[in-house]
C-alpha positions in Angstrom: 0.3 42.9 3.6 -2.9 41.5 2.0 -0.8 39.0 0.1 0.7 37.6 3.3 -2.7 37.6 4.9 -4.2 35.5 2.0 -1.1 33.2 2.2 -1.5 32.5 5.9 -5.3 32.0 5.5 -4.6 29.5 2.7 -2.1 27.4 4.7 -4.0 27.6 8.0 -6.3 24.6 7.3 -3.3 22.4 6.3 -1.3 23.6 9.3 -4.2 22.8 11.6 -4.7 19.4 10.1 -1.0 18.6 10.5 -1.0 19.7 14.1 -3.9 17.5 15.0 -2.4 14.5 13.1 1.0 14.9 14.8 -0.6 15.1 18.3 -2.8 12.1 17.8 0.0 10.0 16.2 2.7 11.5 18.5 4.5 8.2 19.1 5.1 7.9 15.4 5.6 11.6 14.6 8.2 12.1 17.3 10.0 8.8 16.5 9.2 7.2 19.9 7.9 3.9 18.5 8.1 2.5 15.0 5.3 1.5 12.7 4.6 -2.2 13.0 4.0 -5.4 11.0 4.3 -5.0 7.2 5.6 -1.5 7.5 8.7 -2.8 9.3 9.3 -6.1 7.4 8.2 -5.1 3.9 8.1 -1.4 3.3 11.3 -0.6 5.3 13.6 -3.3 3.8 12.5 -2.6 0.2 12.9 1.1 0.4 16.1 0.6 2.3 17.3 -1.4 -0.7 16.3 1.4 -3.1 18.1 4.1 -1.1 21.2 2.0 -0.7 21.3 1.3 -4.4 21.0 5.0 -5.2 23.8 5.7 -2.7 25.9 3.2 -4.6 25.0 4.9 -7.9 23.1 1.9 -9.1 19.5 1.7 -10.3 17.7 -1.1 -8.3 16.7 -3.3 -11.2 17.5 -6.6 -9.4 17.2 -7.4 -5.7 19.5 -10.4 -4.8 18.9 -10.2 -1.1 15.7 -12.3 -0.8 14.3 -15.3 -2.6 17.7 -15.6 -4.4 16.9 -12.5 -6.3 14.0 -11.1 -8.2 13.4 -8.2 -10.7 12.7 -5.5 -8.2 12.0 -2.9 -10.9 9.0 -5.1 -12.0 7.4 -5.5 -8.6 4.0 -3.6 -8.7 4.4 -2.8 -5.0 8.0 -1.7 -4.9 7.0 2.0 -5.3 10.2 2.4 -7.3 8.5 4.8 -9.8 6.5 6.7 -7.2 7.9 10.3 -7.1 7.7 10.6 -3.3 9.7 7.4 -2.8 12.3 8.6 -5.4 12.7 11.8 -3.4 12.9 10.2 0.0 15.3 7.5 -1.1 17.6 9.3 -3.5 18.5 12.2 -1.2 18.5 10.3 2.1 18.9 6.7 3.3 15.5 5.2 4.1 15.5 4.8 7.9 13.0 4.1 10.7 12.5 7.9 10.9 11.9 8.1 7.2 9.3 5.4 7.5 7.5 7.3 10.2 7.6 10.5 8.1 6.3 8.5 5.1 3.2 7.5 7.1 2.5 10.9 8.7 3.0 12.7 5.3 0.5 10.6 3.5 -2.1 10.8 6.2 -1.7 14.5 6.1 -1.9 14.6 2.3 -5.1 12.6 2.5 -6.7 15.0 5.0 -5.7 18.0 2.8 -7.2 16.2 -0.2 -10.5 15.6 1.6 -10.5 19.3 2.7 -10.1 20.6 -0.8 -12.6 18.0 -2.1 -15.1 19.4 0.3 -14.3 22.9 -0.8 -14.9 22.0 -4.4 -18.3 20.6 -3.4 -19.0 24.1 -1.9 -18.8 23.0 1.7 -18.1 25.6 4.4 -14.7 25.6 6.0 -15.8 24.1 9.3 -17.5 21.2 7.5 -14.4 20.7 5.3 -12.1 20.5 8.3 -14.4 18.1 10.0 -14.6 15.8 7.1 -10.8 16.0 6.6 -10.2 14.8 10.1 -12.8 12.1 9.8 -10.9 10.8 6.8 -7.4 11.1 8.4 -8.5 9.1 11.5 -10.8 6.7 9.7 -10.6 3.0 10.3 -8.9 2.6 7.0 -6.0 4.9 7.9 -5.7 3.6 11.4 -6.4 -0.1 10.7 -4.2 -0.3 7.6 -1.3 1.9 8.9 1.1 -1.0 8.3 0.1 -1.2 4.6 1.9 2.0 3.4 0.9 1.2 -0.2 -2.8 1.4 0.9 -2.2 4.6 2.8 -0.6 6.1 -0.3 -3.7 5.2 -2.3 -5.9 6.7 0.3 -3.8 9.9 0.3 -4.3 10.7 -3.3 -7.9 9.4 -3.7 -9.6 12.6 -2.6 -7.5 14.6 -5.2 -8.5 12.1 -7.9 -12.2 12.5 -7.0 -11.8 16.3 -6.7 -10.4 16.7 -10.2 -12.7 14.1 -11.7 -15.7 16.2 -10.4 -14.2 19.4 -11.8 -13.5 17.7 -15.1 -17.1 16.5 -15.3 -18.6 19.9 -14.4 -16.1 22.5 -15.9 -14.7 20.4 -18.7 -11.3 21.9 -18.7 -8.2 20.2 -20.2 -5.9 21.4 -17.4 -8.1 19.7 -14.8 -8.0 16.5 -16.8 -4.2 16.6 -16.9 -4.0 17.1 -13.1 -6.4 14.2 -12.7 -4.1 12.0 -14.8 -1.1 13.1 -12.6 -2.9 12.1 -9.4 -4.0 8.9 -10.9 -0.4 8.2 -11.7 0.6 8.8 -8.1 -2.0 6.2 -7.1 -0.8 3.8 -9.8 2.9 4.1 -9.0 2.7 4.3 -5.2 -0.4 2.5 -4.2 -2.2 -0.8 -4.3 -3.4 -1.7 -7.8 -6.9 -2.6 -6.7 -7.9 1.0 -6.0 -7.1 2.2 -9.5 -8.8 -0.8 -11.0 -12.0 0.1 -9.1 -11.7 3.8 -10.1 -11.2 2.8 -13.8 -14.5 0.9 -13.9 -16.4 3.7 -12.0 -15.0 6.3 -14.5 -15.9 4.0 -17.4 -19.5 3.5 -16.2 -20.0 7.2 -15.6 -18.6 8.0 -19.1 -20.9 5.6 -20.8 -24.0 6.9 -18.9 -23.1 10.5 -19.5 -22.3 9.9 -23.2 -25.7 8.2 -23.8 -27.4 11.1 -22.1 -25.7 13.7 -24.2 -26.4 11.8 -27.4 -30.1 11.3 -26.5 -30.4 15.1 -26.1 -28.6 15.6 -29.4 -25.8 17.6 -27.7 -23.2 16.3 -30.2 -20.7 19.1 -29.6 -20.8 18.5 -25.8 -20.5 14.8 -26.4 -17.3 15.2 -28.5 -15.8 17.6 -25.9 -16.6 15.1 -23.2 -15.1 12.3 -25.2 -12.0 14.4 -25.9 -11.4 15.0 -22.2 -11.6 11.3 -21.5 -9.2 10.6 -24.4 -6.8 13.1 -22.9 -7.2 11.5 -19.5 -6.5 8.0 -20.9 -3.6 9.0 -23.0 -2.0 11.2 -20.4 -2.4 8.6 -17.6 -1.0 5.8 -19.8 1.8 7.9 -21.0 2.9 8.7 -17.5 2.5 5.1 -16.5 4.3 3.5 -19.4 7.5 2.8 -17.5 5.6 1.3 -14.5 3.3 -0.8 -16.7 6.0 -2.0 -19.0 8.2 -3.0 -16.1 5.3 -4.8 -14.3 3.8 -6.5 -17.4 7.2 -7.5 -18.8 8.0 -9.4 -15.6 4.5 -10.7 -14.9 5.3 -14.3 -15.9 8.3 -14.4 -13.5 6.3 -15.0 -10.4 3.9 -17.7 -9.4 1.2 -14.9 -9.2 1.2 -14.9 -13.0 -1.0 -18.1 -12.8 -3.7 -16.0 -11.1 -5.4 -16.1 -7.8 -7.8 -18.7 -6.6 -11.2 -17.6 -5.5 -10.3 -18.3 -1.9 -7.3 -16.0 -2.2 -9.4 -13.3 -3.7 -11.9 -13.5 -0.9 -9.3 -13.5 1.9 -9.7 -10.9 4.6 -13.0 -9.2 3.9 -14.7 -6.4 5.8 -16.8 -9.1 7.4 -20.4 -8.5 8.4 -19.4 -8.7 12.1 -16.9 -5.9 11.4 -19.8 -3.5 10.8 -19.8 -3.1 14.6 -16.7 -1.0 14.1 -18.9 1.9 12.8 -19.7 2.3 16.5 -17.0 0.7 18.6 -14.0 -0.1 16.5 -11.6 -1.3 19.2 -13.3 -4.7 19.5 -11.9 -5.5 16.0 -8.5 -6.1 17.5 -9.7 -9.6 18.0 -9.4 -10.2 14.3 -9.8 -13.7 12.9 -10.8 -15.1 16.3 -14.1 -13.2 16.4 -14.6 -11.4 13.1 -13.2 -13.9 10.6 -10.8 -11.4 9.1 -7.5 -9.7 9.9 -7.8 -6.9 12.4 -6.3 -4.4 9.9 -9.2 -5.1 7.6 -12.0 -4.9 10.2 -12.0 -1.2 11.1 -14.6 0.9 9.3 -14.8 3.7 11.8 -15.0 7.4 10.7 -16.3 8.9 13.9 -19.5 8.3 15.7 -20.8 11.8 15.1 -20.1 11.8 11.4 -21.6 8.3 11.2 -24.7 9.5 13.0 -24.9 12.5 10.6 -24.4 10.1 7.7 -27.4 8.1 8.8 -29.5 11.2 8.9 -28.4 12.1 5.4 -29.9 8.9 4.0 -33.4 10.3 4.6 -33.1 13.8 3.0 -33.6 14.8 -0.6 -30.5 14.4 -2.7 -29.1 15.7 -6.0 -27.9 13.4 -8.7 -24.2 13.7 -7.7 -25.0 12.7 -4.1 -27.0 9.7 -5.3 -24.1 8.5 -7.4 -21.6 8.9 -4.6 -24.0 7.1 -2.2 -24.7 4.3 -4.7 -21.0 3.6 -5.4 -20.3 3.7 -1.6 -23.0 1.1 -0.8 -21.9 -1.2 -3.7 -18.3 -1.0 -2.5 -19.5 -1.8 1.1 -21.3 -4.9 -0.1 -18.3 -6.0 -2.2 -16.0 -5.4 0.8 -18.0 -8.0 2.8 -16.5 -10.7 0.6 -18.2 -14.1 0.2 -21.3 -13.1 2.3 -22.8 -10.9 -0.5 -21.5 -12.8 -3.6 -20.7 -9.5 -5.3 -16.9 -10.0 -4.9 -17.2 -13.5 -6.3 -19.2 -12.2 -9.2 -16.5 -9.6 -10.0 -13.8 -12.3 -9.7 -15.5 -14.5 -12.3 -16.9 -12.0 -14.8 -15.1 -8.7 -14.6 -11.5 -8.4 -16.0 -8.7 -7.7 -13.5 -10.8 -8.4 -10.4 -9.1 -11.8 -10.2 -5.7 -10.2 -9.7 -5.9 -8.9 -6.2 -6.9 -10.0 -2.7 -8.5 -8.4 0.3 -12.1 -7.4 -0.4 -11.8 -5.1 2.6 -9.9 -2.7 0.3 -13.3 -1.7 -1.1 -14.3 -0.2 2.3 -12.1 2.8 1.5 -14.6 3.9 -1.2 -17.5 3.2 1.2 -15.9 5.3 4.0 -15.1 8.1 1.6 -18.6 8.2 0.2 -20.2 8.1 3.7 -18.1 11.0 4.9 -19.0 13.0 1.9 -22.7 12.2 2.3 -22.5 13.5 5.9 -20.9 16.7 4.5 -23.7 17.2 2.0 -26.3 17.0 4.8 -24.4 19.5 6.9 -24.0 21.9 4.0 -27.7 21.7 3.3 -28.3 23.3 6.7 -27.0 26.6 5.3 -29.9 26.7 2.8 -32.9 27.9 4.8 -31.5 27.0 8.3 -34.1 25.8 10.7 -32.8 25.2 14.2 -35.7 23.0 15.4 -35.6 20.8 12.2 -31.8 20.4 12.5 -32.2 19.3 16.1 -35.0 16.9 15.3 -32.9 15.3 12.5 -29.9 14.9 14.8 -32.1 13.3 17.5 -33.7 10.9 15.1 -30.2 9.4 14.4 -28.4 9.9 17.7 -31.1 8.6 20.1 -31.2 5.2 18.4 -27.4 5.1 18.6 -27.6 5.9 22.3 -30.1 3.0 22.7 -27.8 0.6 20.8 -24.8 1.7 22.9 -26.9 1.4 26.1 -27.8 -2.1 25.2 -24.2 -3.0 24.6 -23.3 -1.4 28.0 -26.0 -3.5 29.8 -25.0 -6.7 27.9 -21.4 -6.3 28.8 -21.8 -4.9 32.3 -20.6 -8.1 33.9 -17.3 -7.7 32.1 -16.5 -4.1 33.1 -12.8 -3.7 33.9 -12.1 -4.1 37.6 -9.3 -1.5 37.5 -9.6 1.3 35.0 -5.9 2.1 35.4 -4.9 -1.5 34.7 -7.3 -1.7 31.7 -6.0 1.5 30.2 -2.4 0.3 30.7 -3.2 -2.9 28.8 -4.8 -1.0 26.0 -1.9 1.5 25.9 0.6 -1.3 25.4 -1.4 -3.1 22.8 -2.2 -6.1 25.0 -4.2 -8.6 23.0 -5.3 -10.6 26.1 -7.9 -7.9 27.0 -11.4 -9.4 27.0 -13.5 -8.4 24.1 -16.5 -7.8 26.3 -14.5 -5.5 28.5 -13.4 -3.5 25.4 -17.0 -3.3 24.2 -18.1 -2.0 27.6 -15.4 0.5 27.8 -15.7 2.0 24.3 -19.5 1.9 24.2 -19.4 3.7 27.6 -17.2 6.5 26.2 -19.3 6.8 23.1 -22.5 6.9 25.1 -21.2 9.7 27.3 -19.9 11.7 24.3 -23.2 11.4 22.5 -25.2 12.3 25.6 -23.1 15.4 26.2 -23.3 16.4 22.6 -27.1 16.1 22.5 -27.5 18.2 25.6 -25.2 20.9 24.2 -27.0 20.7 20.9 -30.2 21.9 22.7 -28.4 24.9 24.3 -26.5 26.0 21.2 -29.0 27.4 18.7 -26.8 29.1 16.0 -25.8 27.1 13.0 -22.1 28.1 13.3 -22.1 27.2 17.0 -23.5 23.7 16.1 -21.0 23.2 13.4 -18.2 24.1 15.8 -19.8 21.6 18.2 -19.7 18.9 15.5 -16.0 19.7 14.8 -14.9 19.7 18.4 -16.6 16.4 19.3 -15.3 14.8 16.1 -11.8 15.7 17.1 -12.3 14.4 20.7 -14.0 11.2 19.5 -11.7 10.3 16.6 -8.6 11.4 18.5 -9.4 9.2 21.5 -10.5 6.3 19.3 -7.3 6.5 17.3 -5.2 6.8 20.4 -6.8 3.6 21.8 -6.4 1.7 18.6 -3.0 2.8 17.5 -0.9 0.5 19.8 -2.6 -2.4 18.0 -2.5 -1.4 14.3 -0.3 1.7 14.0 2.9 1.5 16.1 4.7 -1.1 18.2 4.5 0.2 21.7 7.0 -2.5 23.0 9.7 -1.3 20.6 11.6 2.0 20.7 13.1 3.7 17.6 16.2 4.4 19.6 16.9 0.7 20.1 16.2 0.0 16.4 18.7 2.7 15.4 21.3 1.2 17.7 20.7 -2.2 16.1 20.8 -0.7 12.6 24.1 1.0 13.4 25.7 -2.3 14.3 24.3 -4.4 11.5 22.9 -2.5 8.6 25.2 -1.8 5.6 25.6 1.7 4.1 26.8 0.2 0.8 26.3 -3.2 -0.8 29.6 -5.0 -0.8 30.7 -8.1 -2.8 28.9 -11.4 -1.7 30.5 -13.3 1.1 32.3 -16.2 -0.5 33.1 -17.9 2.8 29.5 -18.9 3.7 27.1 -21.1 1.8 23.9 -19.4 0.7 21.8 -21.8 2.8 23.1 -20.0 5.9 21.7 -16.6 4.8 17.9 -16.4 5.5 15.5 -14.7 7.8 15.7 -17.6 10.3 19.5 -17.5 10.5 20.3 -13.8 10.2 20.7 -11.3 13.1 17.3 -10.0 14.2 15.7 -7.9 16.9 12.1 -7.2 18.0 10.3 -5.8 14.9 13.1 -6.7 12.5 12.7 -10.3 11.6 11.8 -10.6 7.9 13.5 -9.7 4.6 16.5 -9.1 6.7 19.2 -9.4 4.1 18.1 -6.3 2.4 19.7 -4.6 5.4 22.8 -6.9 5.5 23.6 -7.2 1.8 24.0 -11.0 1.7 22.5 -13.3 -0.9 19.6 -15.0 0.8 16.9 -17.5 0.1 13.5 -17.2 1.6 11.8 -13.9 2.6 8.3 -12.5 2.7 6.8 -11.3 -0.6 4.1 -12.2 -3.0 6.7 -11.7 -5.8 8.7 -15.0 -6.0 10.2 -16.8 -8.9 7.7 -19.5 -9.9 10.6 -22.0 -10.4 11.7 -21.4 -6.8 8.1 -22.0 -5.6 8.2 -25.3 -7.5 11.5 -26.3 -5.9 10.4 -25.4 -2.4 7.1 -27.3 -2.7 8.0 -30.3 -4.9 11.8 -30.7 -5.0 12.8 -29.5 -1.6 15.7 -31.9 -1.2 17.4 -30.8 -4.5 16.7 -27.2 -3.7 18.4 -27.4 -0.3 21.3 -29.3 -1.7 21.8 -26.6 -4.3 21.6 -23.9 -1.6 24.5 -25.5 0.2 27.0 -23.7 -2.1 28.8 -20.4 -2.1 27.2 -17.5 -4.1 29.5 -18.4 -7.0 30.8 -21.9 -7.4 32.2 -24.4 -9.9 30.1 -27.5 -10.1 31.9 -30.7 -9.2 29.3 -32.9 -10.8 26.7 -32.2 -13.5 23.8 -34.4 -14.5 21.1 -34.0 -17.2 17.6 -33.0 -16.0 16.2 -36.4 -17.1 18.3 -37.9 -14.3 16.8 -35.7 -11.6 15.4 -37.6 -8.7 13.2 -35.7 -6.2 14.8 -37.8 -3.4 18.3 -36.4 -4.0 19.4 -34.4 -1.0 23.1 -34.7 -0.3 24.3 -35.7 -3.7 26.9 -33.1 -4.9 25.6 -33.0 -8.5 23.9 -30.1 -10.2 21.3 -30.5 -12.9 21.4 -28.8 -16.3 20.6 -29.4 -20.0 24.2 -28.9 -21.2 26.9 -30.9 -19.5 30.6 -29.8 -19.9 33.1 -32.3 -21.1 36.1 -33.4 -19.0 36.6 -34.2 -15.4 35.3 -31.4 -13.2 37.0 -30.1 -10.2 37.0 -27.1 -7.9 38.1 -23.8 -9.4 39.6 -20.7 -8.1 37.2 -17.7 -8.0 38.1 -14.0 -7.6 35.4 -11.3 -7.7 36.5 -8.3 -9.7 33.4 -6.0 -9.3 29.9 -6.3 -8.0 26.5 -4.5 -7.9 23.1 -6.0 -7.4 22.5 -6.3 -11.1 26.0 -7.1 -12.3 29.0 -9.2 -11.2 32.4 -9.8 -12.8 34.7 -12.4 -11.5 37.7 -14.5 -12.6 37.7 -18.2 -12.5 40.4 -20.8 -13.3 39.5 -24.4 -13.9 41.7 -27.2 -15.4 38.8 -28.4 -17.6 35.7 -26.8 -19.2 33.3 -26.3 -16.2 29.8 -25.3 -15.2 30.2 -22.2 -13.2 27.1 -21.3 -11.2 25.8 -17.9 -9.9 23.3 -18.3 -7.1 20.7 -15.9 -8.4 17.2 -17.0 -9.7 16.6 -17.4 -13.4 15.2 -14.5 -15.4 15.0 -14.0 -19.1 17.0 -10.7 -18.9 20.1 -12.2 -17.3 23.0 -12.3 -19.7 26.5 -13.8 -19.4 29.7 -13.4 -21.3 33.0 -15.2 -20.9 36.2 -13.5 -21.9 34.3 -10.8 -23.7 32.1 -13.2 -25.7 28.4 -13.7 -25.0 27.6 -17.3 -23.9 24.4 -19.3 -23.6 23.0 -18.9 -20.1 22.3 -22.2 -18.4 19.3 -22.9 -16.1 20.8 -24.9 -13.3 18.8 -27.0 -10.8 15.7 -25.5 -12.4 16.1 -22.2 -10.6 19.5 -20.5 -10.7 22.1 -19.3 -13.2 25.1 -21.0 -14.7 27.5 -20.9 -17.7 30.0 -23.3 -19.2 33.5 -21.8 -19.2 36.7 -22.9 -21.0 39.6 -24.5 -19.3 42.1 -22.2 -17.8 41.6 -18.5 -16.9 38.2 -17.0 -17.6 36.6 -13.6 -16.9 32.9 -14.1 -16.4 30.3 -11.3 -16.3 26.7 -11.9 -15.3 24.5 -8.9 -16.0 20.8 -8.1 -15.7 19.7 -6.1 -18.7 16.0 -5.2 -19.0 15.0 -5.1 -22.6 12.3 -2.3 -22.8 13.2 -0.2 -19.8 15.1 2.6 -21.6 12.4 3.1 -24.2 9.7 3.0 -21.6 11.6 5.6 -19.5 11.9 7.9 -22.5 8.2 7.7 -23.2 7.2 8.3 -19.6 9.6 11.3 -19.2 8.4 12.7 -22.5 4.8 12.3 -21.4 5.5 14.1 -18.1 7.2 17.0 -19.9 4.4 17.3 -22.4 1.9 17.2 -19.6 3.6 20.0 -17.8 3.8 22.1 -21.0 0.1 21.5 -21.9 -0.9 22.1 -18.3 0.8 25.5 -18.3 -0.8 26.4 -21.7 -4.3 25.1 -20.9 -4.3 26.7 -17.4 -3.1 30.0 -18.8 -5.8 30.0 -21.5 -8.3 28.3 -19.2 -9.2 25.6 -21.7 
């Protein structure tokens, strides 16, 4: 009986967090409305591609259904090597419902991580639950809901911090191994910027700690400390070998390999104007028009009550750990502001890898996390020599100024108060962007003002510490729950679209298996602009339909295609006006290429077949996204073209003999065949994949074995 009691007590916090998350995000959790923006037109089609390939018994090395094909296995944001994605896509097709579960699951995981991080920091249960909810409904989770890769990073960040703190304090190998595993989850599933930032933070802490140990002549502790970091590095790299080899080996494929410009690196900061979101986040839906950044990047909210407590925490005595957390948080906040503080520009110019990613606003995740933890430290300090009057005074010193600021906003926007509350709420509930920003400011500051006023009054009447902590928890739930409900139609789900309608559309148009390419239609007619679409489903469409397509939405595009689209568009469009496989009727050498060519039937290549070229007969024998076999009959040697973008790992053989692969029109594949009947096989064969897979699997097995041994022996 006691065992069951302990079990239910252990799962109760996670169950409570899930309940609140499901209620607040009920439109998503109960499959009423889909996630919006990038979640629908990036995450969904790419994970649909993975699941369909798995259903066909094929590993998704190559995606031929956008940008005329690209090495999907080498895309850093494909999440192909992320264990959660593998489970979700291997055993079930990735649908609109799976996308919703993906989001809810990771928000929940993030809240659980924050709860256990708080417990590791010795916070009481009520405080831990409060911080977990502040994290789950923070402006990062709500604002960036469309960016599932960012949400994945945020989900595992608390676990990384948790085990890093434990490794620092307890110095156990098993904690180090778990830390490396959670880092791998962030690496394989999340946005690379977050891991890059963590790596530098860990490096700085390691150097400072090591110098301190050596100065104190604690050589044994220094070597133990160094060993732990060596284990962390080796284990993390070992687990990530497959991911890193795949990404780095394909890095020169895309135009991104040439690096980002400073303007790109500074795009979409957490602008200084966005700081108002710490108090009234809904105004940030005005995005670029008012705040100079995307609305998804402008929300820094983590609850007005937790924010107020955080402000109080700035003026109390702190331990070293608290100072480090606060220092890192403020630095990240300044970096997130982009060009306004110069720090992001400095990192871009002088620190390796900081020129490889965009969106300075990503740094606000670390700021929000640190601010939430700082508020937790202050609340926990109340349990050491609790003084009811002092606690009340500290709260008032923060909350009264916030009341004054909110009161000023109310007075300043009084002229814009909504004429009809019902109409205004209806507009907000449907994600209407035409709502006046001053009306939004009046409405949300009014709600916050009332919440704060009621809280302060109750704080006077409730004297016990536990009662006040419950008060903080209840008002945090009410505040964050309402703020999230108001914001969600703008950044979380598409209120104008119903999942049922999307399912009906998918049932009519989406494939369950990738069939052979359509040889009756030229590739130019397969694109996002010409394919069947419906509200919410309008980009990267041919991942769903299984047709070779040009165009699409991704940062991972063949640099040759970028060149053709931007500099040789006429030749590019003329080349697209062919079937997926075709026999060239005319071939010219590259030195004859004229950018003005548009309707000329000739293709361009370095090697030109002899003889008079004519149309050939083509019959597809077998097909998968990474391999195609077909028969072709031509009366003369001919250039046979396959409309997939060039990559170093494409191979071709004709009649069982390997042939030289031809780069045709500067972007797609071709081969010169003999006269008569030919059997041609184009196949994509990554060179280092198998070896990298063996290393990563071996590293995982070794990690599990050593984890079991070290945990059992507590070393």
